C-alpha positions as CSV (number, residue, x, y, z in Angstrom):
1,M,-25.3,-59.9,-1.0
2,I,-22.9,-56.7,-0.6
3,A,-20.6,-57.7,-3.3
4,W,-24.2,-57.7,-5.8
5,I,-24.9,-54.6,-4.4
6,K,-21.6,-52.9,-5.3
7,Q,-21.7,-54.2,-8.7
8,L,-25.4,-53.2,-9.1
9,F,-24.0,-49.7,-8.5
10,A,-20.8,-49.7,-9.8
11,G,-21.8,-51.0,-13.6
12,P,-24.0,-52.7,-15.5
13,A,-26.2,-55.6,-13.3
14,S,-26.1,-57.8,-16.6
15,S,-25.7,-57.4,-20.3
16,K,-27.9,-54.3,-20.2
17,S,-27.1,-50.7,-18.1
18,I,-29.2,-49.3,-15.7
19,D,-32.0,-47.1,-17.4
20,P,-32.3,-43.9,-15.9
21,M,-35.9,-43.5,-17.4
22,K,-37.1,-46.2,-15.8
23,Y,-38.7,-46.7,-12.2
24,L,-39.6,-49.2,-9.6
25,I,-42.4,-48.8,-7.1
26,V,-43.2,-50.8,-5.0
27,G,-46.5,-50.9,-2.9
28,L,-46.2,-53.2,0.4
29,G,-48.6,-55.5,1.5
30,N,-50.1,-58.8,2.1
31,I,-52.0,-61.3,-0.7
32,G,-55.4,-62.5,0.1
33,A,-58.8,-61.5,0.3
34,E,-58.6,-61.0,4.2
35,Y,-56.0,-58.5,3.9
36,T,-57.4,-56.5,1.2
37,E,-59.1,-54.0,2.9
38,T,-56.8,-53.6,5.9
39,R,-54.7,-50.4,6.9
40,H,-51.5,-52.6,6.5
41,N,-52.6,-53.2,2.5
42,I,-52.3,-49.4,1.6
43,G,-49.6,-49.8,0.1
44,F,-51.2,-52.1,-2.5
45,K,-53.9,-49.7,-2.3
46,V,-52.1,-46.7,-4.0
47,A,-50.1,-49.5,-6.9
48,D,-53.5,-50.0,-8.1
49,A,-54.8,-46.7,-8.1
50,L,-51.5,-45.7,-9.9
51,A,-51.6,-48.3,-12.7
52,Q,-55.4,-47.3,-13.1
53,S,-54.4,-44.1,-13.7
54,L,-51.8,-44.9,-16.5
55,E,-54.1,-47.6,-17.8
56,A,-51.5,-50.4,-17.0
57,K,-52.8,-53.9,-16.4
58,F,-51.3,-56.1,-13.6
59,E,-50.2,-59.7,-14.5
60,T,-48.9,-62.4,-12.2
61,K,-45.0,-62.6,-12.5
62,R,-42.5,-64.0,-10.3
63,Y,-42.7,-62.7,-6.5
64,G,-45.6,-60.6,-6.9
65,D,-48.2,-58.9,-9.5
66,L,-46.3,-56.2,-12.0
67,A,-48.1,-53.8,-14.4
68,Q,-45.9,-51.4,-16.7
69,G,-47.4,-48.0,-17.7
70,K,-45.7,-44.8,-19.0
71,Y,-45.9,-41.2,-17.3
72,K,-43.9,-38.3,-19.5
73,G,-41.4,-40.3,-20.9
74,R,-40.5,-42.7,-17.6
75,K,-41.6,-46.2,-17.8
76,L,-42.9,-46.9,-14.3
77,L,-43.0,-50.8,-13.2
78,I,-45.5,-51.1,-10.1
79,L,-45.2,-54.2,-8.3
80,K,-47.0,-55.5,-5.5
81,P,-45.0,-58.2,-3.9
82,S,-47.0,-61.7,-3.3
83,T,-43.9,-62.8,-0.8
84,Y,-46.3,-61.7,2.0
85,M,-44.8,-58.7,4.0
86,N,-41.9,-60.4,5.7
87,L,-39.8,-61.2,2.3
88,S,-40.6,-57.7,0.5
89,G,-37.2,-57.5,0.2
90,K,-36.7,-60.3,-2.0
91,A,-39.3,-59.2,-4.6
92,L,-37.8,-55.9,-4.6
93,M,-34.4,-57.2,-5.2
94,Y,-35.5,-59.5,-7.8
95,W,-37.0,-56.8,-10.0
96,M,-34.4,-54.3,-9.7
97,K,-32.1,-56.4,-10.8
98,K,-34.4,-58.4,-13.7
99,E,-35.2,-54.8,-14.9
100,N,-31.4,-53.3,-14.3
101,I,-33.4,-50.4,-12.2
102,G,-31.3,-48.4,-9.5
103,L,-32.0,-47.7,-6.2
104,E,-32.0,-43.8,-7.0
105,N,-35.3,-44.8,-8.9
106,V,-37.2,-47.4,-6.8
107,L,-39.7,-45.9,-4.4
108,V,-41.4,-48.5,-1.6
109,L,-45.1,-47.5,-0.3
110,V,-45.9,-48.3,2.9
111,D,-48.1,-47.8,5.9
112,D,-47.2,-46.2,8.8
113,L,-48.4,-45.8,12.5
114,N,-45.5,-43.9,13.5
115,I,-47.6,-40.7,11.9
116,N,-51.2,-39.8,12.1
117,F,-53.7,-40.8,9.1
118,G,-53.8,-38.3,6.4
119,T,-50.2,-37.5,6.7
120,I,-47.9,-38.2,3.9
121,R,-44.1,-38.2,4.1
122,L,-41.9,-38.7,0.9
123,R,-38.2,-39.4,2.6
124,G,-35.2,-40.4,1.1
125,K,-34.0,-43.0,3.9
126,G,-34.9,-44.1,7.3
127,G,-35.5,-47.0,10.0
128,A,-37.8,-49.6,9.7
129,G,-40.0,-48.4,12.6
130,G,-41.1,-52.0,13.3
131,H,-42.1,-52.5,10.1
132,N,-41.6,-56.0,9.0
133,G,-41.8,-55.0,5.1
134,L,-39.0,-52.1,5.5
135,K,-36.8,-54.5,7.9
136,S,-37.1,-57.1,4.6
137,I,-35.8,-54.6,2.2
138,E,-33.4,-53.2,4.8
139,E,-32.1,-56.9,5.5
140,E,-31.8,-57.4,1.4
141,L,-29.8,-54.1,0.4
142,G,-27.6,-54.0,3.8
143,H,-28.7,-50.5,4.3
144,N,-31.8,-48.2,5.1
145,N,-30.5,-45.5,2.1
146,Y,-34.0,-46.0,-0.4
147,P,-36.6,-44.0,-1.0
148,R,-40.0,-44.7,0.5
149,L,-43.3,-42.8,0.8
150,R,-44.9,-43.3,4.3
151,I,-48.6,-43.1,4.6
152,G,-49.8,-42.4,7.8
153,I,-52.3,-45.0,9.4
154,G,-52.4,-43.4,12.9
155,N,-51.8,-45.0,16.4
156,N,-55.5,-45.0,17.6
157,Y,-55.5,-48.5,19.3
158,P,-55.5,-49.9,22.9
159,K,-52.1,-50.5,24.4
160,G,-50.9,-53.8,23.4
161,R,-53.4,-54.2,20.2
162,Q,-51.4,-52.9,17.6
163,V,-51.2,-55.9,15.3
164,E,-54.9,-56.0,15.5
165,F,-54.8,-52.1,15.0
166,V,-52.5,-52.6,11.8
167,L,-54.2,-56.1,10.1
168,G,-57.9,-54.4,11.1
169,K,-60.1,-52.9,8.8
170,W,-60.2,-49.0,8.6
171,S,-62.9,-47.2,10.3
172,P,-66.2,-45.8,8.2
173,Q,-64.7,-42.1,8.7
174,E,-61.2,-43.7,7.6
175,I,-63.0,-45.3,4.3
176,E,-64.6,-41.5,3.3
177,L,-61.1,-39.8,3.8
178,L,-59.3,-42.5,1.9
179,P,-59.8,-41.7,-1.8
180,K,-58.3,-38.1,-1.2
181,I,-55.4,-39.8,0.5
182,I,-54.8,-42.6,-2.0
183,R,-55.2,-39.7,-5.2
184,H,-52.3,-37.4,-3.4
185,C,-50.0,-40.7,-2.6
186,Q,-50.5,-41.5,-6.6
187,G,-49.5,-37.7,-7.7
188,A,-46.5,-38.5,-5.1
189,C,-45.4,-41.5,-7.5
190,K,-45.5,-39.4,-10.4
191,S,-43.8,-36.6,-9.3
192,Y,-41.2,-38.5,-7.9
193,S,-40.6,-40.4,-11.0
194,F,-40.8,-36.9,-13.2
195,L,-39.2,-34.6,-11.0
196,G,-37.1,-36.5,-8.1
197,L,-36.8,-37.0,-4.7
198,A,-36.2,-33.6,-3.3
199,N,-38.4,-31.5,-5.6
200,S,-41.5,-34.1,-4.9
201,M,-40.7,-34.0,-1.4
202,N,-41.8,-30.0,-1.4
203,L,-44.9,-31.2,-3.0
204,S,-45.7,-34.3,-1.6
205,N,-45.2,-34.1,2.6
206,K,-48.6,-32.9,3.6
207,K,-50.9,-33.3,6.5
208,L,-54.2,-33.8,4.5
209,F,-56.4,-33.5,7.3
210,A,-56.5,-33.2,10.9
211,P,-55.8,-36.2,13.0
212,P,-58.8,-37.4,15.8
213,T,-57.3,-36.0,19.5
214,S,-56.9,-39.6,20.6
215,Q,-53.4,-40.1,17.9
216,T,-50.0,-39.3,19.1
217,E,-47.6,-38.6,16.6
218,V,-44.5,-40.8,17.7
219,D,-42.4,-41.1,14.5
220,K,-40.5,-43.4,16.5
221,D,-38.3,-46.7,15.0
222,D,-38.1,-48.7,18.2
223,L,-42.1,-50.4,18.2
224,P,-43.0,-53.7,18.3
225,E,-43.0,-55.6,14.7
226,V,-45.9,-56.0,12.5
């Protein structure tokens, strides 16, 4: 695996060279109707909204559903892995290699209970924070230096009920606010592809809403895995 990564960034991954105008946007989530409206699937929801805004249609491909669209001369490949969360890295690596996309042109969309609901953070690296999808990607890459859009879902749950919270449905209050969050996140994806990471961080990193007083922003990497 390490040898392949070195080959990917040292030169062509196949007969083609890495295309600097091609981007891979990976929304994390679990497949199946029972997961559709859960907090853990916010990555899928943002991926759906981004594809719709680009008039791109998803097609079932190897390791996931893939949509292809264009934005200001950039080609965006939007992936919803079908591997379930704990094998997300396998899907990401396959499509990076197949489409000759460099890691600097990859963006992972992920739910994050370490930050409050309504807070968005675009980062170029970071720990998995107990998230199985990020853990899988980190294991496949061999490091955690890859861009991700962290979408806060908060931590308003009783002790020991984290998994139920993450895999639970949105509250009525959250449902009302979700459209604004999703619009902001799809805009962040477009900005990332056109302006790059540093410039997009200044535009994208926001607290869109004041969090409920029962939430506490912890921003730790040692929480239980989900």
